[in-house]
N, C-alpha and C positions, 0 to 999 in steps of 0.2 A: 549511447539509447536510443541513437541513429540506429533504423533499420525495426525500429520499435513496431509495433503491428496496432499498440492501446500504454500508456502510462497511464498509472495507477496511483493515486502520492494518500497517501495514509496518511494524512492533517502535520499540524505544526510550515500551517506555507510557509509563511510570511510575510507575501507580500503577491496581488493577484503577478503583479510585471514574471512572475517562480511561474503561474497558469499563459503567461500571454507564449513565450516562451515552450513550456512545451511544448499546450498549441500546434506548432511549427515545424515538431519533431511525428503526430503523433497526438488520434483524438482524444483526453485526454478526459478519465470523473479522479474527483479529488473530494476530501469530508473536508469539514471543519476538525482542527486541535488546539487541546482551548490555549496556545498563545494562539489564534487569528483570530482578536476578534474586534479588529476597522471591518468600519460597514461596508465594503467589499464581499467579505467573509463570510457576509449574512445567507449572499450567493449559494452557500455551499450546505453541506444537511451536516445530520451526523454521523451515517449511517449509510452507504449506497452500497445496490447490488451487478455484477454484470458478468458479464455471460461471452465465453469464451474459447472458442470454439470446439460446444457443446458443455461447458467447464461450471457448473457457479462459483462465482465466489461474493464469499462480505467480508465489504471494509468499515472497521471502526477503527476510530483512534486507538485508543486504550481496552486493551484488549479485557478489561475484569468489573467494563460495561458489556458485557455482550452478555446478552438475555434472548438467548435461541440455543439451541443442541443442532447444531450448523450439522452434520448432521444427517439427523431426525431429518430437517431441510430441505436438506438434496445439495450442502454446501457441499466444494472439494473443499475448497482454498480460503481460511478469513486474513485477512490482511490487518493489519493492527500494524502502529508506530511509536505510538506516547512512547517507552523507553528508548529509543531510542541507539537500542543493542539487541544487535541483528543479530535473528536468531529462527530453524522454523523447528521445528518437530513436530510426525505428525502422532496423532490422539483420533481413533475411533475411524481410523480412513481419510483423514484429516488434513488436510497438509494443514497449520499454522506456521504464518510469515512474518517479522519484520524484517526488510529490508536496514533496518538503520537508520543513517544520517544520511542525505549528497552536501549539505546544508553548514555553517560551520561545525567546527569539533566543539561539541558536545561533547561537556565534563576531563574525560580519555578518551574516550572510545574510539576507534575506530569509523571515516568515512567509509560510506558505502552508499553501496543501489544494490536493488535485484533485480532479477531476473527469473518469468515462471515463463516454462517454455512448456508448448498447454499441445502433444501432438495426441491423435488418434482418441479424443477425454482422457487419457492420462497427462498428468501434470506434474511438472519438478520446479524447485529452483533452487538458485546459485547465491550466495548472496557474493556480487563482489567487493573489492578494495578501489580506491573513488586516490584515498589517500593514502600516506603512510604518517 
């Protein structure tokens, strides 16, 4: 993640020390996931909006709780994390992006992170495996 301009965490952080460590790399936007129940997590919101390079990004933990039409609201990206399944799909001009999970292996899913590349108002995503 070194070299990142901004880090977005889509919830299930696990501990405030994770966010502290990430903040040594780049500015961090994080939301609360369903496992983030300790007192430190109360400072995290359930959703966040981030603008990077003129691209509006909506961040929530569980995509099933999306309560707006991203394209109508001007978002080009929706980032979620609840399923921990790395996935990216585009619908109605909006990139729906789940980077997976970079923490301990969950279920039998790969350990991954995601990267968004924003250039000239356009965005594309990459899923990066960090552990076989």
